[in-house]
C-alpha positions as CSV (number, residue, x, y, z in Angstrom):
1,M,-30.7,-84.8,-112.4
2,K,-29.1,-87.3,-114.8
3,I,-27.3,-90.6,-114.2
4,E,-24.0,-88.8,-115.1
5,D,-24.5,-86.6,-112.1
6,L,-24.6,-89.4,-109.6
7,D,-21.6,-90.4,-107.5
8,T,-21.0,-94.2,-107.0
9,P,-21.7,-96.7,-105.7
10,V,-25.4,-95.9,-105.8
11,P,-28.7,-97.8,-106.3
12,L,-30.6,-97.1,-109.6
13,V,-34.2,-98.1,-109.9
14,D,-36.1,-98.2,-113.2
15,L,-39.6,-97.2,-112.3
16,A,-41.2,-98.5,-115.5
17,I,-39.9,-102.0,-114.7
18,V,-41.1,-101.7,-111.1
19,D,-44.6,-100.7,-112.3
20,A,-44.7,-103.6,-114.8
21,N,-43.7,-106.0,-112.0
22,L,-46.3,-104.6,-109.6
23,K,-49.0,-104.8,-112.2
24,R,-48.1,-108.4,-113.2
25,M,-48.4,-109.6,-109.6
26,Q,-51.5,-107.6,-108.8
27,D,-53.2,-108.9,-112.0
28,Y,-52.3,-112.4,-111.1
29,C,-53.8,-112.2,-107.7
30,D,-56.9,-110.5,-108.9
31,D,-57.4,-113.1,-111.7
32,H,-57.2,-115.9,-109.1
33,G,-59.1,-114.4,-106.2
34,I,-56.0,-114.1,-104.0
35,A,-55.5,-111.1,-101.7
36,L,-52.1,-109.5,-102.2
37,R,-50.3,-108.2,-99.1
38,P,-46.8,-107.1,-100.3
39,H,-43.9,-107.4,-98.0
40,I,-42.2,-104.0,-97.7
41,K,-38.9,-105.4,-96.3
42,T,-37.6,-105.5,-99.8
43,H,-37.9,-101.8,-100.6
44,K,-38.6,-100.1,-97.2
45,S,-40.0,-97.2,-99.2
46,V,-43.3,-95.3,-98.4
47,K,-43.6,-94.2,-102.0
48,L,-43.3,-97.8,-103.3
49,A,-45.7,-99.1,-100.6
50,E,-48.3,-96.5,-101.6
51,R,-47.8,-97.6,-105.3
52,Q,-48.6,-101.2,-104.3
53,L,-51.7,-100.2,-102.4
54,A,-52.9,-97.9,-105.2
55,L,-52.9,-100.9,-107.5
56,G,-55.1,-103.0,-105.2
57,A,-53.0,-104.5,-102.5
58,K,-55.2,-105.1,-99.4
59,G,-52.5,-104.0,-96.9
60,I,-48.8,-104.5,-96.4
61,S,-46.6,-106.9,-94.5
62,C,-43.7,-105.8,-92.3
63,Q,-41.1,-107.9,-90.7
64,K,-40.2,-105.6,-87.8
65,L,-42.0,-103.1,-85.7
66,G,-39.6,-100.3,-86.9
67,E,-40.8,-100.8,-90.4
68,A,-44.4,-100.7,-89.3
69,E,-43.9,-97.5,-87.3
70,V,-42.5,-95.8,-90.4
71,M,-45.4,-97.0,-92.5
72,V,-48.1,-96.1,-90.0
73,G,-46.5,-92.7,-89.6
74,A,-47.0,-92.2,-93.4
75,G,-50.7,-93.1,-93.1
76,I,-50.8,-96.7,-94.1
77,E,-53.6,-98.4,-92.0
78,D,-53.6,-102.2,-92.5
79,I,-50.4,-103.9,-91.5
80,L,-49.4,-107.5,-90.7
81,I,-46.2,-108.1,-88.7
82,S,-45.2,-111.5,-90.1
83,Y,-42.7,-112.1,-87.3
84,P,-43.1,-113.2,-83.7
85,L,-42.9,-110.3,-81.1
86,I,-41.6,-111.2,-77.7
87,G,-41.5,-109.2,-74.5
88,P,-42.8,-106.0,-72.9
89,I,-40.8,-103.5,-75.0
90,K,-42.4,-105.0,-78.2
91,A,-45.8,-105.0,-76.5
92,R,-45.6,-101.3,-75.8
93,R,-44.6,-100.5,-79.3
94,L,-47.3,-102.7,-80.8
95,A,-49.9,-101.1,-78.5
96,A,-48.9,-97.6,-79.9
97,L,-49.4,-98.9,-83.4
98,A,-52.7,-100.6,-82.6
99,R,-54.2,-97.3,-81.4
100,R,-53.5,-95.8,-84.9
101,A,-53.9,-98.6,-87.4
102,K,-55.4,-102.1,-88.1
103,M,-52.7,-104.4,-86.9
104,S,-52.3,-108.2,-87.1
105,V,-49.3,-110.3,-85.9
106,A,-48.0,-113.8,-86.6
107,I,-47.3,-116.0,-83.6
108,D,-45.9,-119.5,-83.0
109,S,-45.8,-119.7,-79.2
110,R,-47.6,-118.8,-76.0
111,A,-44.9,-116.2,-75.2
112,A,-45.6,-114.4,-78.5
113,L,-49.4,-114.7,-77.9
114,E,-49.0,-113.0,-74.5
115,T,-47.0,-110.2,-76.0
116,V,-49.8,-109.4,-78.5
117,A,-52.4,-109.8,-75.7
118,S,-50.5,-107.4,-73.5
119,A,-50.4,-104.9,-76.4
120,A,-54.1,-105.2,-77.0
121,R,-54.9,-104.6,-73.3
122,M,-52.7,-101.5,-73.2
123,A,-54.1,-100.1,-76.4
124,D,-57.7,-101.2,-75.6
125,A,-57.8,-102.1,-79.3
126,D,-58.4,-105.2,-81.3
127,I,-55.4,-107.0,-82.9
128,G,-55.6,-109.9,-85.3
129,V,-53.5,-113.0,-84.8
130,L,-52.3,-115.5,-87.4
131,V,-50.7,-118.8,-86.2
132,E,-47.5,-119.5,-88.2
133,F,-46.7,-123.0,-89.2
134,D,-43.4,-124.4,-90.6
135,S,-43.6,-125.6,-94.3
136,G,-40.2,-127.1,-94.2
137,L,-37.9,-124.1,-94.0
138,G,-36.9,-125.0,-90.4
139,R,-37.3,-121.4,-89.3
140,T,-40.2,-120.0,-87.2
141,G,-43.6,-121.7,-87.1
142,V,-45.3,-124.5,-85.2
143,V,-44.5,-127.9,-86.5
144,T,-47.7,-129.8,-85.6
145,V,-51.4,-129.2,-86.2
146,A,-52.0,-129.8,-82.5
147,E,-49.8,-126.8,-81.6
148,A,-51.6,-124.6,-84.2
149,L,-55.0,-125.6,-82.8
150,A,-54.0,-125.0,-79.2
151,L,-52.7,-121.5,-80.0
152,A,-55.8,-120.6,-82.1
153,Q,-58.1,-121.7,-79.3
154,K,-56.2,-119.6,-76.8
155,V,-56.4,-116.6,-79.1
156,G,-60.1,-117.0,-79.3
157,E,-60.3,-117.0,-75.5
158,T,-58.3,-113.8,-75.2
159,P,-60.0,-110.3,-75.0
160,H,-59.3,-108.0,-78.0
161,L,-57.6,-110.8,-80.0
162,S,-59.1,-112.5,-83.1
163,F,-57.9,-115.6,-84.7
164,D,-57.4,-114.5,-88.4
165,G,-56.0,-117.7,-89.7
166,L,-52.8,-119.6,-90.5
167,M,-49.6,-118.2,-92.0
168,T,-46.5,-119.9,-93.6
169,Y,-43.4,-119.2,-95.6
170,P,-42.7,-120.3,-98.2
171,A,-46.0,-121.5,-99.7
172,S,-45.4,-125.0,-101.1
173,E,-46.8,-128.5,-101.4
174,A,-45.9,-129.0,-97.7
175,S,-48.1,-126.1,-96.9
176,V,-51.0,-127.8,-98.6
177,A,-50.6,-131.0,-96.6
178,F,-50.5,-129.1,-93.3
179,V,-53.5,-127.0,-94.1
180,K,-55.6,-130.0,-95.1
181,R,-54.8,-131.7,-91.8
182,A,-55.5,-128.5,-89.9
183,R,-58.9,-128.0,-91.6
184,D,-60.0,-131.5,-90.3
185,A,-58.7,-130.9,-86.8
186,F,-60.0,-127.3,-86.5
187,A,-63.4,-128.4,-87.8
188,A,-63.6,-131.2,-85.3
189,A,-62.9,-128.6,-82.6
190,G,-65.6,-126.3,-84.0
191,L,-63.1,-123.7,-85.1
192,A,-63.0,-122.1,-88.5
193,I,-59.8,-121.0,-90.3
194,P,-60.7,-117.6,-91.8
195,K,-57.7,-117.5,-94.2
196,V,-54.3,-119.0,-95.0
197,S,-51.5,-116.5,-95.8
198,G,-48.6,-117.8,-97.8
199,G,-45.4,-116.1,-98.9
200,G,-42.5,-116.2,-101.3
201,T,-41.8,-114.7,-104.7
202,P,-40.1,-117.7,-106.3
203,N,-43.4,-119.7,-106.3
204,A,-45.8,-116.8,-106.4
205,F,-47.3,-117.5,-109.8
206,R,-48.0,-121.1,-108.7
207,T,-50.0,-120.0,-105.6
208,H,-53.4,-120.8,-107.2
209,E,-52.2,-124.4,-107.9
210,F,-51.9,-125.1,-104.2
211,G,-55.6,-124.4,-103.7
212,V,-55.3,-123.4,-100.0
213,I,-53.7,-119.9,-100.1
214,D,-56.1,-117.0,-99.6
215,E,-53.5,-114.2,-99.2
216,L,-50.0,-113.8,-100.8
217,R,-47.1,-112.1,-99.2
218,V,-44.3,-111.3,-101.6
219,G,-41.5,-108.7,-101.6
220,T,-38.7,-109.3,-104.1
221,Y,-41.1,-109.3,-107.1
222,L,-41.1,-105.5,-107.5
223,Y,-37.3,-105.3,-108.1
224,N,-36.2,-108.9,-108.8
225,D,-32.6,-110.0,-108.7
226,R,-30.2,-112.7,-109.7
227,M,-31.8,-115.2,-107.3
228,M,-35.2,-114.6,-108.9
229,M,-33.6,-115.1,-112.3
230,G,-32.0,-118.3,-111.1
231,V,-35.3,-119.8,-110.0
232,G,-37.1,-118.8,-113.2
233,H,-39.3,-116.1,-111.7
234,A,-37.7,-113.3,-113.6
235,E,-35.7,-112.5,-116.7
236,L,-33.1,-109.8,-117.2
237,K,-35.7,-107.4,-118.5
238,D,-37.7,-107.8,-115.2
239,C,-34.8,-106.6,-113.0
240,A,-35.5,-103.0,-111.9
241,F,-32.7,-102.5,-109.4
242,D,-29.0,-102.0,-110.2
243,V,-26.0,-100.7,-108.2
244,L,-24.1,-98.2,-110.3
245,V,-20.4,-98.7,-109.7
246,T,-17.1,-97.3,-111.0
247,V,-14.0,-99.3,-112.1
248,V,-11.3,-97.8,-109.9
249,S,-8.3,-100.0,-110.7
250,R,-7.0,-102.5,-113.3
251,P,-4.0,-104.1,-111.6
252,T,-3.7,-106.9,-114.2
253,P,-5.2,-107.4,-117.7
254,D,-7.7,-110.0,-116.2
255,R,-8.6,-108.1,-113.0
256,A,-10.7,-105.0,-112.4
257,I,-11.6,-103.4,-109.1
258,I,-15.0,-101.7,-108.6
259,D,-15.9,-99.3,-105.8
260,A,-18.6,-101.6,-104.3
261,G,-17.9,-104.2,-101.7
262,T,-20.0,-105.9,-99.1
263,K,-21.2,-102.5,-97.8
264,S,-22.9,-101.9,-101.1
265,L,-23.7,-105.4,-102.6
266,T,-23.8,-107.6,-99.5
267,S,-22.1,-111.0,-99.5
268,D,-25.2,-113.0,-100.3
269,P,-24.5,-115.9,-102.8
270,A,-25.9,-115.8,-106.4
271,G,-28.2,-118.8,-105.9
272,K,-29.1,-121.3,-108.5
273,G,-27.2,-121.1,-111.8
274,G,-25.2,-118.0,-110.8
275,S,-21.6,-117.2,-109.6
276,G,-20.0,-114.3,-108.0
277,H,-21.5,-111.3,-106.2
278,G,-23.7,-109.7,-108.8
279,L,-24.3,-109.6,-112.6
280,I,-22.5,-106.9,-114.5
281,R,-24.9,-105.9,-117.3
282,E,-22.3,-104.6,-119.6
283,Y,-19.9,-107.5,-119.1
284,P,-22.1,-110.5,-118.3
285,D,-19.1,-113.0,-118.7
286,A,-17.1,-111.2,-116.1
287,V,-17.3,-112.5,-112.5
288,I,-17.3,-110.4,-109.3
289,E,-15.4,-113.2,-107.6
290,R,-14.6,-111.6,-104.3
291,L,-15.6,-108.7,-102.1
292,T,-14.1,-106.9,-99.2
293,E,-15.9,-104.0,-97.4
294,E,-15.3,-101.4,-100.1
295,H,-13.7,-103.4,-103.0
296,G,-15.1,-105.7,-105.6
297,M,-12.6,-107.9,-107.4
298,V,-13.8,-108.7,-110.9
299,D,-12.3,-111.6,-112.9
300,L,-12.2,-110.7,-116.5
301,S,-10.4,-113.8,-117.8
302,T,-13.6,-115.2,-119.5
303,S,-14.8,-111.8,-120.8
304,A,-13.9,-110.9,-124.4
305,K,-14.5,-107.2,-123.6
306,K,-12.8,-105.6,-120.6
307,P,-13.7,-102.3,-118.9
308,E,-11.3,-99.5,-118.4
309,I,-10.5,-97.4,-115.3
310,G,-13.2,-94.8,-114.8
311,E,-15.9,-96.8,-116.6
312,R,-19.2,-97.0,-114.9
313,L,-21.0,-100.3,-114.7
314,R,-24.5,-101.5,-113.6
315,V,-24.6,-104.5,-111.3
316,I,-27.7,-106.5,-110.6
317,P,-27.4,-107.7,-107.0
318,N,-27.7,-111.3,-106.0
319,H,-30.2,-110.6,-103.4
320,V,-31.8,-107.2,-103.5
321,C,-33.6,-107.0,-100.1
322,P,-30.4,-106.5,-98.0
323,V,-28.9,-104.3,-100.6
324,S,-31.9,-101.9,-100.2
325,N,-31.2,-101.8,-96.5
326,L,-27.6,-100.7,-97.1
327,H,-28.4,-97.4,-98.8
328,D,-30.1,-94.2,-97.6
329,S,-31.7,-93.6,-100.9
330,I,-32.6,-95.0,-104.3
331,F,-32.2,-93.0,-107.4
332,V,-35.3,-93.5,-109.6
333,L,-35.2,-93.4,-113.4
334,E,-38.4,-92.0,-114.8
335,N,-39.2,-90.2,-118.0
336,G,-35.5,-89.7,-118.9
337,G,-34.7,-88.1,-115.5
338,V,-33.4,-89.2,-112.1
339,S,-35.0,-88.4,-108.7
340,E,-33.9,-89.4,-105.2
341,W,-36.3,-91.4,-103.0
342,R,-35.5,-92.1,-99.4
343,V,-35.3,-95.7,-98.2
344,D,-37.6,-94.6,-95.3
345,A,-37.3,-97.7,-93.1
346,R,-33.6,-98.3,-93.7
347,G,-32.0,-99.9,-90.7
348,M,-35.3,-100.7,-89.0
349,T,-34.3,-104.1,-87.7
350,R,-36.0,-103.9,-84.3
């Protein structure tokens, strides 16, 4: 298959760039003695997860049980669910996974702890637990060391559960301050912190500077996108994922319409230093200024060159993770040809 054979809009992935990105991150972690546990929510692909593990990743991270079920079904055996699981339905599904693979789960409440404990009882299997703390994002995670210590102590008292350490997102200077306070409090209580797991691609190559992170969870690094370019993590040459689109209309000299809207590109903003809804490689001065479900409106007023109807363009998404989840397959460029790879865990949001 060739690119010319593909209908649009369609995701294109340059495997050589992916492999270079994977090696760069794995080499960094190896050089600094940090365990790499990639987050598969970015690609949701068994083949890409296997590629990460083959390079030396210690296991994978999943955000939802549905993703983990796909990965365990493919034979992947060491998985962290970096998301709190609540309730009996989640417990039953986690129990089924714990019978087949080495599972660990992040918690930030007694309710989440009880869900994991229930799963371990049902499976008669051990499950690791990390206590998540908030590093300033204002999302999940306990906000005090006292809360973290109380949960860790309760984990230690619960059959089949082991306290595996602390977890946070993103890793930052605020993480360092929390971990230092936690080390003092945990030591005073006679409890060790086996590891600290930190996440986030933007600061990934600074992880060793923090001095407290033992494990790194990153996802976007294998593809990169405009957000990663904006924060300085990646350059244009490091972006492996494009959406191939077609110009379907030119209503005015300064406006083009492409066949990709929110259902292909999402409505996520460009982030630092960017504008519009994706970067058009062939016309970098053009701006995808507006999206509806199936239409992308492109402002050509600042672009010296202008595309014609029927022209095919490559768009680097603003945020690649949700774009992956919008498509059944990616089309992988390798050795001059194109092959189709399923997005195996697409839509697995439960």
